[in-house]
Backbone bond lengths (Angstrom), bond angles and torsions (degrees), N, CA, C in turn:
res aa  C-N    CA-C-N  psi(-1)  N-CA   C-N-CA  omega(-1)  CA-C   N-CA-C  phi
1 M - - - 1.464 - - 1.518 108.70 -
2 F 1.363 114.42 139.96 1.457 119.01 -179.38 1.388 107.49 -84.93
3 R 1.433 113.82 130.51 1.443 121.77 -179.42 1.664 107.13 -118.75
4 L 1.220 113.82 124.72 1.472 122.19 176.89 1.573 110.46 -78.73
5 R 1.391 110.01 117.46 1.461 118.61 178.45 1.567 112.57 -114.20
6 L 1.255 115.43 120.88 1.428 109.76 171.15 1.501 112.84 -78.26
7 I 1.297 122.23 -22.54 1.467 124.46 178.32 1.464 107.64 -127.58
8 P 1.359 114.91 126.39 1.473 122.41 174.60 1.570 111.82 -51.88
9 D 1.307 119.17 149.13 1.582 126.16 174.22 1.541 113.65 -50.50
10 N 1.426 110.51 -44.03 1.430 117.42 -169.79 1.515 108.96 -91.65
11 T 1.302 122.79 22.33 1.505 120.56 179.80 1.552 110.92 -66.27
12 N 1.247 117.84 140.13 1.392 125.74 -176.43 1.548 113.27 -145.98
13 I 1.358 109.21 66.55 1.494 117.10 -176.76 1.557 107.06 -87.00
14 K 1.353 116.50 135.16 1.421 125.56 -171.60 1.591 108.20 -88.04
15 F 1.315 119.77 67.32 1.409 123.10 -177.08 1.474 114.58 -56.12
16 M 1.333 117.77 -38.30 1.478 119.77 -174.63 1.524 113.83 -68.79
17 K 1.380 108.31 -13.08 1.601 106.39 178.11 1.525 112.38 -63.80
18 G 1.444 115.08 -33.24 1.327 117.61 -173.81 1.611 111.95 -103.73
19 R 1.300 117.17 23.90 1.460 126.54 -176.70 1.639 108.61 -58.36
20 F 1.361 117.82 -43.86 1.397 117.27 -176.64 1.534 110.71 -72.67
21 V 1.331 117.29 -33.97 1.532 119.43 179.34 1.511 106.10 -68.28
22 G 1.357 119.06 -40.98 1.439 120.28 -179.20 1.577 113.39 -61.80
23 L 1.283 109.94 -45.48 1.494 114.56 -177.86 1.505 109.10 -67.75
24 A 1.328 120.17 -44.32 1.424 121.59 172.30 1.405 119.45 -58.33
25 M 1.334 118.84 -35.85 1.560 121.06 175.12 1.541 107.74 -72.72
26 S 1.310 119.24 -38.42 1.324 117.90 174.73 1.459 119.88 -64.03
27 A 1.365 117.55 -40.12 1.424 123.28 -179.74 1.696 102.89 -67.23
28 F 1.199 119.08 -41.63 1.466 121.75 179.68 1.454 114.06 -60.48
29 L 1.382 118.88 -42.72 1.364 120.30 -179.53 1.627 111.76 -72.57
30 S 1.333 116.35 -37.24 1.342 121.25 178.01 1.622 109.54 -64.30
31 I 1.278 120.08 -40.11 1.467 122.56 -177.78 1.609 103.09 -70.62
32 A 1.185 114.31 -42.17 1.570 116.09 177.65 1.469 111.66 -58.11
33 S 1.466 113.24 -40.94 1.485 117.51 174.05 1.448 115.82 -59.53
34 I 1.297 116.05 -40.54 1.445 121.65 -175.04 1.603 108.87 -66.56
35 I 1.351 113.04 -38.20 1.563 120.67 177.42 1.460 105.23 -61.89
36 L 1.380 115.63 -47.14 1.537 118.89 -174.50 1.508 111.64 -66.51
37 F 1.410 113.55 -27.12 1.476 111.97 178.61 1.601 111.51 -65.87
38 F 1.402 116.56 -30.20 1.429 118.10 -177.87 1.578 110.11 -89.65
39 Y 1.387 116.71 -30.38 1.406 121.79 179.73 1.501 109.70 -149.47
40 P 1.218 125.77 120.58 1.575 125.69 1.00 1.532 115.37 -69.10
41 G 1.405 115.85 -16.10 1.463 113.64 -175.47 1.499 110.63 91.43
42 L 1.266 113.90 163.51 1.499 122.66 -173.75 1.549 105.32 -84.64
43 N 1.355 108.29 150.35 1.523 119.15 172.94 1.544 108.68 -89.88
44 Y 1.412 108.87 85.37 1.421 113.77 -173.37 1.664 107.86 -64.32
45 G 1.327 114.11 136.99 1.277 123.00 177.88 1.638 112.04 -77.04
46 I 1.330 111.17 177.91 1.583 114.23 -179.75 1.600 106.55 -61.84
47 D 1.330 115.25 -34.48 1.459 113.08 -179.73 1.694 117.67 -51.65
48 F 1.357 105.20 -40.74 1.446 110.62 -177.77 1.569 118.28 -103.99
49 R 1.306 111.07 -14.02 1.510 115.68 -179.57 1.511 115.67 -104.53
50 G 1.480 112.54 -26.66 1.407 119.42 175.69 1.565 101.95 90.20
51 G 1.310 110.65 146.71 1.563 120.14 -175.76 1.520 109.67 150.05
52 I 1.300 108.81 -165.96 1.515 118.21 -173.62 1.551 107.89 -123.89
53 L 1.191 119.86 134.59 1.475 127.58 171.85 1.491 107.77 -125.29
54 M 1.351 111.87 126.56 1.573 118.34 179.56 1.525 105.29 -129.38
55 E 1.374 107.80 135.27 1.564 112.03 171.71 1.508 105.29 -115.58
56 V 1.336 113.03 126.67 1.468 122.32 -169.79 1.466 107.84 -125.52
57 R 1.375 117.77 143.35 1.411 127.25 170.11 1.512 110.80 -114.73
58 L 1.242 119.78 117.79 1.469 124.15 -179.02 1.588 111.04 -94.43
59 Q 1.309 119.63 163.02 1.427 120.94 179.11 1.479 110.37 -78.12
60 Q 1.384 119.51 -21.47 1.450 122.56 -178.12 1.512 104.71 -132.54
61 P 1.415 115.33 165.86 1.383 119.02 175.54 1.569 119.96 -54.74
62 A 1.202 120.85 131.78 1.531 128.91 -172.54 1.501 106.95 -56.78
63 D 1.343 113.52 131.09 1.447 123.29 169.21 1.409 107.59 -104.60
64 F 1.415 112.96 102.56 1.552 116.11 -165.26 1.460 107.54 -74.90
65 P 1.268 126.35 -39.79 1.480 126.60 177.70 1.601 110.61 -54.38
66 A 1.305 112.82 -46.68 1.457 111.05 -179.27 1.463 112.69 -71.10
67 L 1.282 122.51 -37.54 1.422 131.63 172.81 1.543 110.80 -54.10
68 R 1.324 113.27 -43.81 1.454 114.30 -176.73 1.642 112.05 -74.57
69 N 1.248 112.17 -27.31 1.451 120.52 175.55 1.459 110.40 -66.83
70 L 1.363 112.56 -50.15 1.577 122.31 177.34 1.417 109.39 -53.30
71 L 1.318 118.27 -60.60 1.458 120.27 -176.70 1.457 115.84 -69.84
72 G 1.305 118.71 -31.35 1.495 116.38 173.89 1.543 114.09 -68.53
73 S 1.267 120.36 -27.31 1.445 120.26 174.11 1.504 113.54 -71.20
74 M 1.312 122.30 -6.10 1.461 125.10 177.80 1.526 111.63 -89.04
75 N 1.345 116.38 -8.98 1.470 121.57 172.84 1.561 108.48 62.97
76 L 1.298 116.36 47.63 1.506 120.32 175.37 1.366 115.43 -99.13
77 G 1.338 123.39 10.64 1.426 128.47 -173.72 1.361 117.16 78.40
78 E 1.285 122.59 -150.19 1.436 126.12 -179.97 1.465 113.42 -58.41
79 V 1.361 118.34 126.80 1.509 122.50 172.92 1.409 106.10 -126.86
80 A 1.507 110.99 135.71 1.413 121.28 178.99 1.477 109.43 -120.71
81 L 1.473 112.56 126.79 1.492 112.38 176.08 1.491 110.64 -117.05
82 Q 1.309 112.14 148.84 1.517 117.80 -173.49 1.611 104.53 -144.75
83 E 1.294 112.15 134.36 1.480 114.92 168.35 1.565 109.88 -73.74
84 F 1.355 116.37 139.24 1.295 121.67 -170.11 1.576 109.85 -139.17
85 G 1.468 108.87 97.05 1.484 116.39 177.72 1.438 112.17 95.70
86 S 1.442 116.95 -66.08 1.502 119.25 -175.11 1.632 103.29 -139.42
87 P 1.426 112.93 168.47 1.320 112.27 179.03 1.594 122.39 -60.56
88 R 1.272 108.30 -16.03 1.613 116.67 -178.37 1.566 110.01 -93.89
89 D 1.331 115.68 -7.54 1.478 118.15 177.82 1.502 111.97 -106.49
90 L 1.335 116.28 135.40 1.435 117.76 -176.78 1.593 105.63 -146.32
91 L 1.446 107.19 152.30 1.477 118.62 174.27 1.479 109.67 -104.90
92 I 1.333 121.59 127.40 1.363 121.30 170.84 1.571 113.43 -112.03
93 R 1.303 113.53 124.24 1.471 118.14 176.22 1.473 112.97 -107.43
94 L 1.382 120.87 134.00 1.454 126.23 175.19 1.421 108.39 -118.68
95 E 1.396 123.97 145.56 1.330 123.46 174.52 1.551 111.37 -75.96
96 R 1.231 115.44 166.87 1.482 117.68 -176.93 1.534 113.48 -58.89
97 Q 1.331 113.31 137.89 1.438 120.72 -173.88 1.530 106.20 -105.40
98 G 1.279 123.72 116.95 1.374 125.89 179.47 1.475 120.24 57.18
99 D 1.182 121.79 -163.73 1.573 124.20 -176.39 1.439 115.29 -104.85
100 D 1.332 117.86 -5.84 1.421 119.47 -173.15 1.627 108.87 -123.78
101 D 1.370 113.00 164.47 1.463 114.91 178.23 1.529 110.33 -71.35
102 A 1.260 124.28 -26.71 1.507 126.25 176.91 1.450 112.95 -54.23
103 A 1.431 116.07 -42.16 1.420 119.35 -176.66 1.532 109.81 -71.07
104 Q 1.291 114.25 -33.12 1.448 119.79 179.33 1.550 112.40 -65.12
105 N 1.255 112.00 -46.83 1.437 118.56 -176.38 1.589 110.57 -71.30
106 A 1.363 114.72 -28.53 1.506 117.41 -179.58 1.451 108.75 -74.82
107 A 1.446 116.32 -38.36 1.432 119.10 177.76 1.632 110.42 -64.62
108 A 1.284 117.16 -37.52 1.506 121.06 -178.38 1.520 107.66 -69.65
109 Q 1.327 118.20 -37.05 1.439 117.54 171.82 1.502 120.33 -67.04
110 R 1.269 114.01 -29.52 1.552 123.09 171.95 1.432 112.12 -61.82
111 V 1.342 112.33 -50.98 1.414 120.67 178.02 1.595 114.75 -56.77
112 R 1.360 111.29 -46.83 1.442 122.97 174.12 1.570 113.25 -51.48
113 T 1.341 112.09 -49.69 1.429 119.85 -176.05 1.562 103.56 -63.99
114 E 1.362 116.97 -63.66 1.495 118.21 -172.06 1.591 111.32 -51.48
115 L 1.277 117.77 -44.77 1.472 116.16 -179.70 1.504 111.78 -64.85
116 S 1.260 117.64 -34.98 1.541 118.75 179.02 1.550 111.76 -64.27
117 Q 1.350 112.63 -38.10 1.410 118.94 -179.29 1.526 111.17 -73.24
118 A 1.382 119.62 -43.08 1.532 119.57 -177.70 1.507 109.60 -80.77
119 Y 1.313 113.47 -25.64 1.524 110.62 -178.74 1.492 110.13 -133.78
120 P 1.258 116.01 84.15 1.459 123.18 -176.55 1.578 113.72 -58.17
121 G 1.349 113.95 130.21 1.469 117.36 -172.70 1.405 116.21 95.74
122 A 1.337 113.61 -7.85 1.607 118.96 174.07 1.454 113.12 -54.11
123 E 1.342 113.01 133.07 1.496 116.90 -173.23 1.521 104.90 -112.84
124 M 1.348 109.25 125.53 1.542 113.81 171.67 1.538 115.17 -87.21
125 R 1.288 119.47 103.70 1.419 121.24 -166.27 1.425 108.09 -89.99
126 R 1.238 118.45 -22.96 1.607 121.33 -174.64 1.476 106.02 -157.25
127 V 1.342 120.66 141.84 1.417 125.06 167.82 1.494 103.74 -146.27
128 E 1.410 107.85 124.63 1.509 116.28 178.22 1.463 108.31 -121.04
129 V 1.327 119.95 126.98 1.418 125.75 -179.10 1.534 104.31 -124.05
130 V 1.304 112.83 127.32 1.557 119.68 175.79 1.423 109.67 -129.40
131 G 1.267 112.55 125.87 1.553 118.55 178.27 1.517 112.44 -87.59
132 G 1.329 111.48 163.29 1.498 117.65 179.15 1.555 112.92 -49.59
133 K 1.399 114.16 -53.67 1.450 115.03 -179.18 1.450 119.69 -55.50
134 I 1.389 115.43 -40.13 1.397 122.46 174.55 1.445 116.29 -64.69
135 S 1.317 113.87 -46.01 1.479 121.42 177.89 1.466 110.03 -57.94
136 A 1.282 127.54 -40.74 1.549 134.99 -176.33 1.553 96.94 -66.84
137 E 1.265 123.84 -52.36 1.490 123.74 -170.51 1.691 105.94 -65.60
138 L 1.305 109.58 -41.43 1.504 106.06 -177.60 1.587 110.06 -68.65
139 F 1.398 119.85 -34.40 1.470 115.48 174.07 1.411 113.75 -63.27
140 Q 1.433 121.53 -38.33 1.292 123.81 -174.57 1.577 109.47 -67.91
141 S 1.476 114.37 -39.25 1.456 119.34 177.93 1.442 109.44 -62.93
142 G 1.326 120.54 -37.25 1.498 123.39 -178.89 1.525 111.10 -62.40
143 L 1.346 112.28 -43.73 1.533 115.61 178.05 1.485 111.25 -61.47
144 I 1.288 114.59 -45.21 1.512 120.23 -175.54 1.525 104.36 -62.11
145 A 1.315 120.92 -43.58 1.437 119.26 -178.28 1.429 114.16 -58.41
146 V 1.393 116.23 -41.60 1.532 118.85 -176.16 1.482 105.28 -69.50
147 G 1.366 123.43 -48.55 1.405 125.90 172.11 1.450 117.81 -45.74
148 L 1.253 119.56 -51.43 1.464 127.55 -178.85 1.632 108.49 -64.24
149 A 1.364 110.61 -40.98 1.473 108.19 176.94 1.457 115.66 -66.64
150 L 1.332 120.46 -33.30 1.527 121.98 178.72 1.437 108.38 -71.29
151 L 1.369 120.31 -43.24 1.408 119.36 176.69 1.585 117.18 -63.80
152 A 1.282 114.82 -40.21 1.485 114.31 176.82 1.531 109.87 -66.59
153 I 1.289 119.46 -39.94 1.502 121.30 177.80 1.494 111.52 -61.82
154 A 1.339 121.88 -43.20 1.328 125.93 175.61 1.563 113.26 -57.21
155 V 1.300 116.53 -47.49 1.411 121.64 176.92 1.434 111.44 -60.75
156 Y 1.301 118.25 -47.59 1.465 120.93 178.28 1.522 113.47 -57.00
157 I 1.344 121.01 -43.43 1.433 123.12 -173.73 1.443 102.60 -72.40
158 W 1.244 124.31 -36.84 1.505 128.39 -171.82 1.611 104.78 -63.59
159 F 1.321 117.01 -46.66 1.410 121.53 -177.23 1.543 113.56 -73.55
160 R 1.317 112.91 -32.01 1.470 113.64 -177.51 1.479 113.84 -87.46
161 F 1.332 119.90 -28.36 1.453 125.65 172.00 1.528 114.52 -112.43
162 E 1.299 113.04 -118.76 1.429 123.63 -179.99 1.508 109.92 -130.86
163 W 1.442 118.72 165.06 1.436 118.82 179.91 1.545 114.73 -62.34
164 M 1.278 117.24 -25.29 1.523 116.63 -175.24 1.533 109.59 -78.70
165 F 1.384 114.17 -29.06 1.446 117.84 175.26 1.631 110.32 -68.65
166 A 1.332 117.20 -41.66 1.394 122.76 174.96 1.547 113.37 -59.09
167 L 1.345 113.02 -48.22 1.506 118.53 176.49 1.454 109.92 -58.80
168 A 1.359 117.29 -48.72 1.523 116.92 -175.30 1.563 106.85 -67.34
169 A 1.262 122.01 -38.93 1.536 122.17 175.29 1.548 110.94 -57.55
170 F 1.296 116.13 -50.79 1.416 121.36 -174.77 1.591 109.40 -62.76
171 I 1.325 121.70 -46.83 1.461 119.86 -178.59 1.487 106.71 -68.44
172 T 1.296 126.59 -36.48 1.360 128.56 175.16 1.483 115.94 -58.74
173 L 1.391 112.47 -44.41 1.580 114.36 175.84 1.316 111.74 -67.87
174 L 1.419 124.71 -34.98 1.429 127.83 -179.95 1.555 104.65 -61.62
175 L 1.388 119.49 -48.69 1.442 123.74 178.62 1.613 110.39 -56.61
176 D 1.350 108.68 -47.12 1.569 108.02 177.55 1.425 115.49 -58.59
177 I 1.435 120.00 -44.96 1.388 119.61 -177.17 1.527 114.08 -63.58
178 T 1.446 113.90 -39.04 1.381 110.66 177.58 1.604 119.83 -64.42
179 K 1.393 107.38 -29.67 1.480 108.91 175.41 1.673 112.39 -73.29
180 M 1.347 112.28 -29.96 1.588 115.73 169.35 1.436 112.64 -56.27
181 I 1.395 115.40 -44.44 1.556 121.94 -179.84 1.500 110.94 -67.98
182 G 1.331 118.83 -35.56 1.512 122.86 172.74 1.553 112.15 -66.69
183 F 1.327 112.13 -33.74 1.396 109.57 -178.07 1.516 116.04 -73.71
184 Y 1.393 113.52 -38.02 1.501 119.89 170.76 1.515 109.18 -66.85
185 A 1.209 120.48 -31.92 1.538 117.64 178.46 1.635 110.61 -72.22
186 V 1.327 117.64 -30.64 1.371 121.43 -176.83 1.611 104.53 -75.34
187 T 1.330 113.40 -53.17 1.491 121.85 -173.58 1.482 112.84 -67.88
188 Q 1.371 115.53 -26.55 1.501 120.74 -175.62 1.609 107.84 64.62
189 L 1.319 118.89 25.38 1.350 116.91 174.23 1.596 107.59 -68.50
190 P 1.422 116.74 151.91 1.584 111.60 178.89 1.360 112.63 -63.25
191 F 1.367 115.32 131.42 1.418 120.81 178.32 1.594 111.34 -101.27
192 G 1.250 113.49 100.12 1.607 121.29 -177.97 1.460 107.82 -133.36
193 L 1.256 113.72 -158.87 1.508 121.41 175.78 1.462 113.94 -57.83
194 T 1.344 118.99 -36.20 1.427 116.07 176.51 1.560 115.98 -64.37
195 A 1.332 112.78 -32.88 1.491 117.86 176.42 1.540 107.61 -66.30
196 V 1.315 117.30 -48.44 1.471 126.19 -176.04 1.585 103.95 -55.92
197 A 1.464 116.52 -42.70 1.407 115.99 176.99 1.497 116.19 -62.02
198 A 1.437 117.44 -35.44 1.336 121.56 179.00 1.631 110.18 -64.53
199 V 1.426 112.01 -40.81 1.479 120.41 -175.56 1.568 106.23 -61.20
200 L 1.469 117.47 -49.74 1.414 124.39 -178.84 1.543 110.48 -63.73
201 T 1.329 118.12 -34.90 1.540 114.44 179.44 1.424 108.14 -72.32
202 I 1.367 121.74 -36.08 1.420 126.25 -177.72 1.592 111.25 -61.94
203 I 1.355 110.09 -36.68 1.594 116.21 -175.63 1.518 102.27 -69.61
204 G 1.449 122.31 -45.53 1.487 120.65 175.49 1.440 114.01 -62.00
205 Y 1.267 119.73 -38.52 1.525 122.03 177.85 1.463 111.46 -66.48
206 S 1.262 116.45 -47.63 1.443 122.02 -179.02 1.489 114.09 -63.97
207 I 1.333 119.34 -42.24 1.421 119.43 -179.24 1.594 110.84 -73.08
208 N 1.375 119.60 -26.57 1.373 120.73 175.94 1.467 114.85 -62.86
209 D 1.406 111.13 -39.64 1.505 116.44 174.65 1.479 116.75 -63.57
210 K 1.362 106.95 -39.97 1.560 114.71 179.05 1.599 110.78 -65.07
211 V 1.334 117.00 -39.31 1.396 119.77 178.79 1.522 112.25 -61.06
212 V 1.338 121.08 -36.51 1.347 128.04 176.53 1.616 110.79 -61.63
213 V 1.230 117.75 -45.51 1.406 124.49 174.66 1.473 112.63 -65.81
214 Y 1.280 115.51 -48.13 1.472 115.77 175.56 1.517 119.80 -61.30
215 D 1.448 113.09 -33.49 1.433 112.48 174.60 1.553 114.11 -69.31
216 R 1.289 115.65 -28.89 1.411 115.30 178.59 1.541 109.12 -76.70
217 M 1.365 118.15 -30.68 1.525 116.70 172.74 1.467 109.98 -61.86
218 R 1.341 120.31 -41.83 1.403 122.23 -167.41 1.646 101.47 -72.21
219 E 1.336 118.60 -39.36 1.336 117.11 -177.28 1.672 110.73 -68.22
220 N 1.212 115.54 -35.08 1.567 120.11 176.63 1.467 106.93 -71.05
221 L 1.270 120.84 -30.41 1.539 115.41 -179.98 1.394 111.42 -70.62
222 R 1.351 121.25 -27.97 1.460 121.90 173.52 1.554 111.56 -78.38
223 K 1.287 115.92 -29.17 1.404 118.18 -171.05 1.548 113.78 -89.12
224 Y 1.255 112.79 -34.71 1.533 121.73 178.57 1.602 110.94 -116.40
225 K 1.337 109.84 81.60 1.533 115.93 -168.85 1.442 110.95 -73.18
226 T 1.373 121.50 -21.40 1.532 122.34 -176.54 1.521 107.90 -106.86
227 M 1.180 119.93 -6.94 1.519 119.47 -174.70 1.547 110.05 -70.85
228 P 1.432 117.11 130.99 1.456 119.86 172.81 1.510 115.44 -47.23
229 L 1.339 117.31 137.28 1.505 123.51 -175.78 1.568 106.78 -56.03
230 R 1.286 118.30 -41.60 1.463 119.76 -175.27 1.516 110.92 -61.92
231 E 1.346 114.45 -46.39 1.460 123.04 178.21 1.524 113.16 -63.88
232 L 1.311 112.37 -39.11 1.497 116.81 179.67 1.594 110.43 -72.43
233 I 1.258 122.53 -35.47 1.405 124.81 171.98 1.543 114.95 -58.78
234 D 1.407 111.86 -46.44 1.530 121.57 171.63 1.474 111.80 -51.26
235 R 1.374 110.23 -47.57 1.556 114.65 -176.30 1.531 112.12 -66.75
236 S 1.380 113.93 -39.74 1.439 119.92 177.63 1.536 113.03 -57.99
237 I 1.273 117.62 -46.02 1.463 129.13 -174.87 1.575 103.41 -64.41
238 N 1.358 113.13 -50.67 1.544 116.35 -178.37 1.520 114.14 -58.93
239 E 1.386 111.83 -36.98 1.426 116.61 -175.72 1.629 111.09 -72.43
240 T 1.326 115.33 -30.26 1.507 117.82 179.42 1.487 107.90 -96.37
241 L 1.258 128.81 -3.33 1.409 126.12 -167.43 1.501 112.80 -63.55
242 S 1.349 115.01 -37.14 1.446 123.46 -178.60 1.490 111.39 -61.96
243 R 1.362 115.50 -43.29 1.355 124.58 -178.65 1.453 108.90 -73.19
244 T 1.388 123.99 -35.79 1.364 127.94 -177.88 1.609 107.98 -68.10
245 L 1.337 116.15 -45.93 1.550 120.14 175.84 1.444 113.57 -63.99
246 F 1.259 121.27 -41.01 1.415 120.06 -177.39 1.521 110.72 -67.52
247 T 1.394 115.01 -42.50 1.477 111.91 179.09 1.506 114.84 -67.54
248 S 1.292 116.47 -34.70 1.367 124.21 178.70 1.569 113.25 -62.43
249 V 1.437 112.57 -53.74 1.397 120.93 179.61 1.499 113.15 -55.50
250 T 1.463 116.85 -49.94 1.401 119.25 -176.88 1.535 110.68 -63.92
251 T 1.340 114.70 -45.33 1.590 118.27 175.40 1.518 110.84 -56.89
252 F 1.264 115.45 -43.24 1.569 116.75 179.15 1.530 111.29 -62.82
253 L 1.311 115.68 -46.86 1.467 119.52 -176.61 1.604 105.88 -65.22
254 A 1.286 123.69 -33.09 1.327 122.33 -179.56 1.516 114.41 -68.45
255 M 1.398 116.77 -29.95 1.378 123.38 179.08 1.558 117.49 -82.91
256 V 1.389 114.35 -18.43 1.430 117.47 -178.99 1.604 113.64 -62.85
257 P 1.221 120.81 -42.48 1.534 123.22 177.94 1.546 105.07 -57.42
258 L 1.317 116.08 -53.32 1.519 119.84 -174.62 1.491 112.58 -62.43
259 A 1.414 118.13 -30.07 1.466 119.78 177.87 1.458 113.86 -67.01
260 F 1.433 114.82 -34.97 1.454 115.91 -167.31 1.571 111.19 -109.50
261 M 1.322 112.49 -15.83 1.523 113.19 -177.29 1.525 112.62 -133.35
262 G 1.401 114.98 15.27 1.523 113.66 -173.55 1.512 110.00 -100.09
263 G 1.251 123.44 3.98 1.429 124.88 175.53 1.507 106.66 89.57
264 E 1.264 113.78 164.43 1.548 127.01 -179.55 1.479 113.01 -43.96
265 A 1.354 116.69 -59.67 1.499 121.99 -175.75 1.542 108.70 -59.64
266 V 1.280 122.18 -38.99 1.473 123.95 -175.69 1.630 108.88 -81.60
267 E 1.248 116.13 -38.02 1.527 116.70 -169.64 1.556 104.03 -65.07
268 V 1.353 120.15 -35.95 1.458 117.06 -174.10 1.580 110.18 -60.48
269 F 1.341 112.84 -36.93 1.474 118.38 -179.02 1.511 107.17 -76.05
270 A 1.355 118.63 -49.00 1.456 122.15 -177.79 1.479 119.31 -60.99
271 I 1.332 115.49 -37.73 1.469 120.43 177.81 1.478 107.83 -73.12
272 G 1.238 120.45 -40.85 1.441 120.57 176.12 1.559 115.07 -61.99
273 M 1.414 110.47 -34.91 1.530 116.89 176.08 1.473 106.92 -67.86
274 L 1.289 127.04 -37.73 1.477 127.46 -176.17 1.515 110.36 -64.25
275 F 1.309 115.77 -41.95 1.446 117.35 179.06 1.674 107.16 -75.04
276 G 1.302 118.00 -38.98 1.479 115.33 -178.02 1.412 111.70 -68.48
277 I 1.375 120.85 -30.41 1.456 119.87 176.15 1.551 113.36 -59.98
278 I 1.408 115.18 -39.63 1.403 124.04 175.79 1.572 111.24 -60.88
279 V 1.378 109.72 -50.59 1.401 114.90 -177.50 1.581 116.40 -67.88
280 G 1.370 114.28 -39.59 1.400 117.66 -178.97 1.609 113.44 -70.85
281 T 1.413 115.93 -32.44 1.456 117.08 174.72 1.451 111.78 -73.94
282 S 1.174 122.07 -41.50 1.604 125.12 -179.38 1.557 103.48 -64.93
283 S 1.262 117.20 -46.17 1.548 114.47 -175.14 1.492 116.55 -65.92
284 S 1.447 119.51 -25.13 1.366 121.41 169.99 1.437 114.50 -57.84
285 I 1.388 112.68 -39.22 1.558 117.64 -177.94 1.459 114.79 -81.33
286 F 1.361 111.62 -49.69 1.438 120.34 -167.30 1.527 115.97 -99.98
287 I 1.308 116.43 -0.45 1.472 115.05 179.70 1.634 109.86 -129.26
288 A 1.290 113.42 -56.69 1.458 121.00 -178.66 1.372 115.91 -59.52
289 A 1.374 118.86 -43.80 1.532 125.89 177.60 1.477 110.30 -66.61
290 P 1.345 122.25 -52.81 1.421 126.27 178.94 1.633 112.02 -55.79
291 L 1.329 109.00 -38.75 1.549 107.51 -177.50 1.599 106.22 -72.39
292 V 1.314 123.52 -36.57 1.408 119.88 171.96 1.550 112.65 -58.30
293 L 1.281 120.01 -42.05 1.460 120.11 176.53 1.545 111.72 -63.19
294 I 1.366 120.43 -35.48 1.441 121.23 -177.67 1.484 109.17 -71.36
295 T 1.319 114.54 -48.47 1.506 121.93 -171.28 1.504 117.43 -77.64
296 G 1.420 113.08 -35.28 1.389 119.93 -172.29 1.523 115.46 -113.24
297 E 1.253 124.88 15.83 1.411 119.83 -171.89 1.503 110.72 -72.31
298 K 1.415 118.20 -38.85 1.524 117.30 179.91 1.554 109.05 -81.49
299 W 1.275 114.34 -38.64 1.544 123.54 -178.01 1.593 111.12 -55.26
300 L 1.335 109.37 -56.66 1.415 116.91 -176.04 1.542 116.73 -58.81
301 R 1.304 111.65 -46.56 1.453 118.02 -179.45 1.548 109.06 -69.27
302 R 1.429 117.39 -39.41 1.439 114.98 174.63 1.534 116.10 -56.50
303 R 1.407 107.79 -48.13 1.359 114.81 178.90 1.659 117.62 -63.33
304 Q 1.241 109.03 -30.18 1.466 117.16 177.44 1.586 109.79 -72.99
305 K 1.387 115.71 -38.76 1.389 119.05 175.18 1.500 113.81 -63.31
306 T 1.353 119.85 -42.35 1.417 124.85 178.63 1.537 110.60 -59.93
307 N 1.382 110.17 -44.43 1.506 110.94 -177.70 1.501 111.66 -68.20
308 T 1.286 117.85 -38.01 1.473 120.96 177.18 1.417 116.18 -59.93
309 E 1.380 116.96 -43.75 1.434 123.77 172.55 1.623 110.24 -59.02
310 A 1.267 112.96 -45.53 1.479 115.98 -178.83 1.507 112.07 -61.45
311 E 1.397 118.13 -42.34 1.350 119.64 173.62 1.415 118.84 -60.97
312 T 1.423 115.95 -43.65 1.382 119.76 178.09 1.555 116.26 -61.81
313 K 1.289 112.78 -34.00 1.466 121.04 178.43 1.498 110.12 -74.27
314 A 1.314 117.84 -37.00 1.497 121.47 173.14 1.467 112.90 -60.60
315 K 1.289 116.71 -35.24 1.525 121.93 -176.07 1.525 111.63 -84.97
316 A 1.309 115.40 -22.33 1.479 115.08 175.64 1.525 120.92 -63.99
317 T 1.273 110.82 153.46 1.557 114.86 178.21 1.477 111.36 -74.24
318 P 1.383 121.40 158.84 1.429 121.83 176.28 1.510 111.74 -50.10
319 A 1.333 116.55 -42.92 1.484 114.98 -176.95 1.439 115.52 -66.32
320 E 1.385 116.03 -31.36 1.453 124.17 179.52 1.621 108.34 -71.92
321 Q 1.410 114.94 -37.50 1.431 117.95 179.35 1.477 113.99 -64.76
322 R 1.478 112.70 -38.42 1.504 119.46 -177.23 1.543 108.63 -71.14
323 S 1.279 119.35 -26.09 1.392 119.83 -176.61 1.603 109.34 -85.74
């Protein structure tokens, strides 16, 4: 049977030769992302900033200049209009009105009334009103969710492998998250609960890939007891490279239609996923593995030597043990 292979079986790429370049590049991008977080900052969506989002279907193609004049005359502050799916469908975004939910609801009702009068038969398909207090709570909940996910993953890796694997995975995920934040800051995609969902999904996707590489490292540590750790890590990455690339490519291709044809609510998630897949895949090879090499080279071999001596002693006969 013919089997498609992206990577030949005898591939022997020396990934660890470029470990310092990979770590330096990752650190640079993460620092740049932190700077971008403060300036120009994230384009917080209605979930985190508060405001009004209305999805409207008209009986005729939307006349955007006329709509802007109509909504601008209502003195509701900044108004954003966007075609949504078809020329008759549009999204209307209004900035937060006042400090309480009553002002938000009143503004939404005014827009609904004006549109119904100016465009008979206009259908309000969705109206979302988020107040300042709720948006602050949602933002806090999103941060807590990301923090708990990181903590749970670190504990899981620690119990399943060794402390240096958990440390490497935790640092790598932090770097991945900062790059995701920088991506949203550069693209100015709305950063709301949908974006947080993308970040959490990438955390799970990224750690799954790292666990596969870590499992192969652990197997090879038992199989090649005298092989230098640097060479062993290169071997482990090469042996799992085909699986890693297949998974990444198929997931990436599945996200492409959602990113470009899924509508605004889905594209924020899908575009973030596309970037996150690239970041998560590359970090498994160029960040997580080198960190294990740096933090665990002496410890892993010392632990392995102790275990080997214990196994040899356990298999020895009583006479051999006395000698």
